[in-house]
N, C-alpha and C positions, 0 to 999 in steps of 0.2 A: 414367587421367585425372588422378588426384591428382598424379602425377609430372609430367605435362605442365603442369598449372596452376602447380605449384611452380617449374618451370623458367621458365615465362613470367613469373611474378612476379619471379623473380631477375633475368631480363633487364631488365625494366622498371626495377627498383630500381637496377641498375648504371648504366643510361643516365641516370636522374635524378640519381644521385650525381655522375656525371662532368660533366654539364652544369652542375650547381650548384657544382662545384669541390670536392666533399667526397671524391672518389675520385682517386687519382693519375692524371695525364693519360693515360698509356698503358695503364692497366689494362683499360679497356673495349675498346679496339681489339685488345688481345691476346686477349681472351676471346670477343668477338662481332664480327660485321660490323655497322657502324653505317651506316644508310641516311639520307640527307639529303632535303630537300624540293626538290632541284634535279635536272634531267634534261638529258642530252645528246640533242638531237633532230636527226636528219639528214633533210632533205627529199629527195624522189625526183627533184628537178631543181633547178637553180640559180635558185630563185625570189627570193632576196634577202630583205631585211628586211620588205618589204611582205607577202609570202606568209607569212613566219614569224610576224608579228604577227597575221595573220588566223587561222592555225592555233592560236595560243595563245588567241585570243578564242573560237574555236569549241569548244575543249576545256576551258575553264575555267582555263587556266594563265596565267601572266604572262610575257611576253617580256622577257628580260634583255639579251642581246647576241649578236652573232655570235661564233664561236670562231675566233680567230686570223685575223680578217678574211674568213672564208669566206662564200660566197653560199649555201651549202647546209647548214651545220652551226651549230646555235644552242644557247644556254643558256636553258632555261625554268625557272620556279620555280612551285610551287603552295603558296599560303599556307594552304590547308586541311589541309596535311600537316605534322606536327611537324618541327622542325629536325633532330631526331635520333631515330631509332627503330631497332628491331632486326628488324623485318619489312619486306620489300619491299611497296611500295604497288602491288600487282598490278593493281588496278582502274584506277588512274590511268594506269599504263603502257599498259594495254589500250586505254583511250580514245585515247591519243596514237597508238598503232600502227594503230588502225582508221581514222584520218583518211586520206583519199585522197592527200594531199600528203606524208605521212610515210613515209619508208623504214625508219627505226629510231628507237627511243627507249630510253634506258638511264638508270635512276635512279642517281644518283651516290653512291658510298660515301664516308663521312667518315673522316678519319684525323688523327692528331695531328701538329702542327708546333710546335716550341717555340722561343721567343726564346733566344738564347745570351747568357749573361753577365748576365741580369737578376737583380737582388737587390732585394727590396722596401725602400723607404725606411722603416725601422722607426721612426725618430724623426721622420718627416715631419710628423705632426700635433702632436707636442709641442714640437719645436724649429724647425719651419719648414723650408723647403727648404735645400739645401746653402749657398747664398749668395744674398742678395738683391742686385739691381743696385746699390742705394744704398749697400751696405756693403762693396763690393769696393774693396780698396786700389789705388792707382795703381801701375802697373808701375814698377819701379826702372830709370830711364833710364840709370843708371850701367853697366848691363849692355850697353848698345848700343855698338857699335864704330864707328870712323870709316869702315871699309871697307863695311859693310853696315848700312843703316838698318833696325833691327828694328821690328816692330809695336809700337804703343803701347797695344794692347788690355790692359785691366787683368789678365786672366788669362793673358796670354802667358807670363809667368815661371813659371807652373805647368805649362805644356805641355812637359814634359821630353821627350816623344816627338818634338817638333819641334826642340827645341834643348836638349840635355842638358848642363847645366853642373855636374851633381852634386847638383842639388836633390832632395829626398826620398830622400837616400842612394843616388842613382843613380851610374852610371859616366859620367863626362864624355865626350862624343863619341859615346855610344851612342844614336843617334837616327836619324831618317829623312833627315837632311841636306837638309831642305827650304829652309833659309835660303839655301844656295848656289844652289838651283834658282830661288828668287825673285830672287836677285841677277842671274841670267842673263836675267831678264825673263819667266819663265813663272809664270803664276798660274792656269792652267786656263781661260782665256778662250775662250768659244765651245763649251765641252764641257758636256754635261748628264749627271748621274748620277742614276739612279732609286733611291730607297731603298725597297725592297720590305719593308714592315714594318707597324707598327700605326698609321701616319699620321705627319704632320709638323705641328708648330705653325708654320704658315706666316705667322702674325701676329707671330712673335718678331722683335724689333728686329735681331737678328743674322742672320736668315734671309730676311726678307721681300723684300729687294731682290735676292736670289740665288735666289728661288723661281720655278721654271718651271711656272706654273699650267696652261699649255696641254698639257704633257706629263704632268700629274698626274691620278689617278683613284682613286676609292674603290670597290674591288671587294667590300667588305663591305656597303656600303649602296647600291651602284650609282648613284653620282652623282659629279660632278667635284670634290668638296670633301673631300679625305682628312684631315680634322682629327681628332685623337685623341679617342676617347671618354673622358670623365672617370671616374676611379675614385678612391676615398679613398687608395689606396696608390700612386697615380701609376703603375700597372702599364703604362699606355700611353705612357710617356715614352721608350720604347726607340728608336723611329724618329727622334724629334726629336734625341736625343743623337747618333745615328749621322750625321744630316744635318749637324749642327754640325761634326763632325770633318772633313767634306769641304769645306763651303762657307761657314762662318761668316765674316762680313764682317771686313775689316781696318780698324784705326784709327778705330773708331766709338765707343770708350769703353764697349763692351758685351762682356762675357764674354771669350773668347779669339779665336783666328783659325783658319780652316780650312786644311787642307793645300793645297787649291786654292781659295783665297778669291775668285778671279776667275771661278770656274765657277758653274754653276747646278745646283740639285737639284730633282728631281721627287719627289712623294710618291705611292707606290702602296700604298694601305692594303688589306691582304689577310689579316693575321694575327688580327684581332680578331673571332673567332667560335669557338664550341666545337669545331668540326671543320673541317678543311681539305678541299677537294675538288680533283680533277684539273682541273676547269673553271676554278676561281679561279686556281690556280697557273699554268695555261697562259696565261690571258688576261693575267695580270700580267707574265709573262716575255716575252710577245709584244706588249706594249703599245707602240705607236708606235716600232718598231725603227729607223726612219730619222731620228727626232728624238732619241731617247735613245741615248747612246753606251755608257754603263756601267750595268749593273744590279748593285746591291750587296745581298747577302743575309746577314743575321746570324741565321739560324735554320736549323732542319733537323729531322730525326727526333729522337725522344726520346733524350737523352744518358744512358741508364740502364745502358749496358754490356751490354745484351742485345738491343737492337733492331737488326734488319738491314732497312733500308728505303731507298727512293729515289724518284725521279720516276716517275710513271705515264706512260702512253702519250702523252696530249695534251701534258703538260708537257715530255716529252722532245722531242716534235715542235716545240714552241715554241722550246726552246733550240737545237736543231739548225738550225731555220729562222733563228734570230737570228745564229748564227755563220756561216751560209752566205750569208744575204741582207741582214742588218741593216747599218745604216750604209751603205746603197746598195752592198752587195756586199763591203764590207771586213770585216764581221762585228762583232756586239756583243761586249762584254767582260762576262762574268759572274763576279763576285767572290764567293767563298763563305768564310764562317767555318768553320774545320776542325772545331770542336766543343769542348764543355766537359765531356766525359765523364771527363776525367782519365786517369791511367795504366791504369785498368781498362777502358778502351774503346779502340776503334781506328777512326779516321775512314775507313778503307777499307770499313767496313760502312755508311757513309753514302753513298748513291748520288749525292748532289748534290756533296759535297765531293770525292768520288773520281772524278768525271766528267772526262774529258779536255777537255770543252768549257768547263769552269769553271776559274778560278784559285783553288786552295785555299790559304788563308792561315792560318798558325798565329800564336801570339803569344809574345812574350818580355817579361820584366819589365825594369824600369829598371836592373837590375844584371846583365842578360845571361842569366838563367835562364828556364826554362819555369815558368809558374804552375802551381799544384797542380791546376787544372781542365783544363789543356791535354791534348788527345788527340795522339797521334802516329800517323803512317802514311806509307807510301811514296808516296802521291799528293800530299802537301803540296809546293807549289812554293817558297814563301818565307815569311818572317815579318815582322810589324810589331810593335806593342806593345799591351799591355793595361794592367796596373797594376803598381805597384812592390811589392817585398817589404817596404818600410817600413810601419810601422803609422801613419804620418802620414796625416791626413785628406785631404791633397792628393796622395797618391801614386797615385791613380787617374788616369784620362784626363779632362782638363778640357774641357768642351764645353757646348753649349746644353742647356737643360732646358725643361720645359713652362712655359707661362704667363709667358714673358719672364724666366725665371730661368736661373741657371747652375749647373753642378755640377762637382765635381772628383773624382767617385767612379764614373764610368762604367768598366766593366771587362769582362773576358771576351774570348773571340775575337770577340764582338759588336763590341768596340771596334777590333779588329785589321783586320777586313775593310774598313770605310769608310776607314781610313787608306790602305790599298792602293789603293782606288778613287780617292782624291785624288791619289796618286802617278801613277796611270795617266792621270788628267785632265791633269796637267802634261806627260806624255809625248805625249799626243794633241795638245795645243796645239803642242808642238814639231814634230810631224809628223802632220798629220791623215790622211795616207794609210796609216798603220799598220794592219795587219790584226789580227784576234784572235790569230793565230799569232805575228805580230811581237811583240806585247805579252808573250807567254809566253817567247819567246826573249830579249827584252830583260830580263825578270825574272831568268832564269837567269844571264845574263852579267853583270848589274850588281849583283845581291845579294851581300852580303859576310858573311864569318864574324864580323868585328868582334870583340866581346867575348862572343859567345854561347857557352854551354857547358852541358852536362848536369851538374847538381850531384850527381847520383847516380852519375856516372861510367860509365854503361851505354852510351850512344850517343856514339861518338867521331866526329869529323870525318874524312871519307874522301875520297879522290880516285877518281872513276870512270875507266873506260877511256879517256875523252876528256880526262882531266886536269882535270875540273871538280870542285870541292870541294862536298860535300853532307853533310847530317846528317839522321838519321831523324826528329829532333824539329823541326828548323828549315828543312828543305828546303835551298835553296841559300843561305840566310842572310837577314840583315835587308836590307830594301829600301833603296836609295839613290836618292832623288829626283833629285839633281843628275846623278848618273852616268847614270840612265835617260833623263832629258831630253836630255842631251848626246849620248848614243848614238843616241837616237831621231831627233835633228835630221839626222843624216847616214846614216841606216840605208837600206840597199838592199833591194829586194824579195827574198824567199826563194824557193828552188825550189818547185815544186808538191809538194803533200803527197799521199801514197798510203797505202793500207791493205792489209796483207798477212796472210792467215791462214797462219802458218808451219807449223802442224801441229795435229793433234788426236789425243789418246789416249783411247780409250774402253775402260776395263778396270776391272772390279770387283776391288778389293784391300782386304783388311782391314788396319787398323793399330791399335796400342794402345801402352800405356806400354812402352818398351823395344823396340818393333817399329815403327820408322819406315819410311816408303816413299819411294822416289826414282824419278822419271821423267825422261827426257831426250827432247828433240826436236832433231834436226839440221835447221837451216834454211839455205836459200840466199837468203832474203829475197825469195822469189818471182821469182828472176832470170829475165829473158827474157820476163816477162809485163807487161801494162799496169799492174800493181799493185806493181812492184818497189820494195822498200824496202831501202836500203843504209845509211842514216844515221838514227838513231832520234830520235823525240820521245817519244811516250807508248808504253808497252807494257802490254797487258792480258792477264791470265790468267783465262779464264772457267772457273770451277771448279764441279763438282757433287760433293757428298759429304754424308754423314750421320754423326752421332756421338751417343753416349749422353750426352755432355756437351759441347756445341759449344764452350764457352769454353776447353776444354783444347787445342783444335787451334791450332797455329801453322804457318805456311807461309813458305817462303823460295824466291825465284826468283833464279837466278844466270845472268848473261848470258855470251855467248861471250868477252867481255873481262874476265870474272872479277869483275864487280860483283854483290854479293849484296844483294837487297832483301828485307826482311821484309815480305811483302805481307799477312800477318795475324799480329797479336800475340795473346797470351793475354788472354782476357776472363773473369775469375773469376766475374762475375755472370751470364754467359750459360749458363743451365742447359737450353737447348733440347735436346730429344732426338728431335724429330719432323721439323722442317722442314729443318735443315741449310742448305746452300747449293745453289741450283739455277741453274746457269750464271751465277753472280754474277761480275761483272767486276772482279776485284782489279786495281788499276792501280799502276804505278810510274813516277816521273819520274827515278829515280836513274840510269838508263842514257842520259840525254840526250846526244845527239851521238855516241854510240858506234856502232861498226860492228855491223850486225845479224847477219851470217853466222857460222855456227858452231853449237856445241852449247849449248842452253838446258837448265837443270836445275831441276826443281821438287822440293823436299823437303817432305814432309808429316809433322809431328811431333806426337805426343800428349804434352803436358807436364803433370805433376801440379800441382794448385792447392793452395796452402797452406790447410789447414783442411778440405779435402774429405775425407770420411770414408773413402773407399777409393781404391785405385789400379787399379780394374778397368774403367775407361772404355775403350770400343772405338769404332772408326769404320769406315765403308765408303766408300772412294774410288770414284767412278764415271767422271768425265770431266775432261779438261783440254784446252782450246783456247787456243793462243797466237796473239795478234793483235798485229802490229807496225804502228806508225804513224810515218811519217817521209818522208824524201826519197830520190830515186834518186841525186841528185848531192850532193856536199858542201855543207852549208848556208851556209858563211861565206866561200867563195872570192871572191865578188863584192863583199864589203864593203870599203869604202875603209879607209885607215889610221885606226884608232880611237883614242880618248883613252887616255892612259897607264893601265895596269892592265887595261882591257878589251882593249887591243891584245895585251898579254902573254898574257892568257887565251885569246884567239882563236888566237894562235900555238901555244900548247900543244895546243889542239884540232886544229889543222892537222897538227902533227907526229905526234900520236896517230893521225890518219887515215893519214898516210903510212907509219907503221910497222905499220899494221893488216894485215888479211888481203888487202885489195885497194884499189885506187883506181879511181873511175869517171871 
């Protein structure tokens, strides 16, 4: 009995410390299951909101909302139950399940989701905010050219990611090339981007006229006003900063200007609570999918180099529904920050960034390198910018800040994702018929190497089998807004997409240091079936294995056209010896547009970690399923003659197909 009481006391102490912020975010979720005061309730018929409200009233619960617009599945809350506890509220669940209209009731588990790139404003109280509106210098009009009228916003000169002239020790020309897109007449007009975050200061002078109130909602407080909650550290400035990158107004003498300054932003407040739930995530990602075009997320599982986590069932349903049915069938675009775990983490262990339904964006600095916090992985599609290597106060991303202020110190991949969302808004204005797949193809074809490089010399630029240049750190390169908008304007529809399970190997084999294992699958791309895939988009390797030290495991997938993707890199902090990976979908975009048929090779390697006390780590491999996603026919044969550069790239892809194994 004493042992049980001690254990219970320890559980309660851990929950208390986590909720009050005195325990590292992920510690409680690693050690215990956390139960919240919310329930997923399914009615035994489509009774709609009226019946759901009646059930909630009968059982002492509070009705919150339907789930993904359903007439039978609802979100309930009970204010008599703590926000976080370590024991299930069996009695409350029993009351719900005993109601004649209730088919099932499941208390929701809480988990950690962290903002990316957030750094407290250490001197916020002593020195004030980064810049007050009244003290901002007027932009130097001498930098404006006769060909293009540049914005007059006072902070535009500091927005090196929009127009890099070498300020803050950057490389001139290393930017998103948005000025050229603006000169073509594209500003994002008619497009709405939802910032899924901690709220938006929609009263800000640089945001209020581009704020889409009708598409906004507060999923933390369950009301239509997603205004950030005040804290002394300005912890909840994250969403406002991201919103300004997308849609800050132009030429209004306030802060800077957004990438798509003619577009709208919606605020979906959902991060500001001790623990996330599947219900909140799903409802945010499925909110008004025919009104919202782009969902931007600068958060994810804990970036501690040991967490392996991703979307739960309802959230995955929301994302899949969005890409299949959102935007009236053309598909919503989900933009994801690849992560801030640094070189000791791998974003393929983040199920949001590594999803084929999302566009994973990494960041580069103003001199072309990766930042120290950048993660790398084979699922990254492209890069935008975070902050400079310079120690200058203005080397960060200049954008809007809370309470009508401005900042020039926004950073992290948090800053990168909204920039990509802004570029996508420009492309969607150029062609509103683009699908979610079109956006990914346009990203691959128009992103550029520019001046990006790995300062450590490890990850080189390579050509895949379709002659497309990629890098493990940067994906297909830095995004180019003008090239994407120009290509979008004349883009023709793609062939239909299919999914092919190329093969599965179920075989237990041990591996260890010096004893690597290799598997091969010979694929015909499901030839002759309704799921035939001959030309690739995404490739997934579903892996099940266990290891005595999971962070020592690295894996490489090689395509029939001899492109090798490192689908899992070493993670020195990942000391897991129990869970391993269970059908985890490691994804690569590096084989984009390649021919699918031939031999696929998986190499599983146990690599020693510097400082680890011994080299006796072992692992057991159990299963590999290879899933191919792409088209039956060549993807680009119906495209008209494209702009210079892109046309050459497409011609190289076509020639690679012609010299490949077959043509359809």
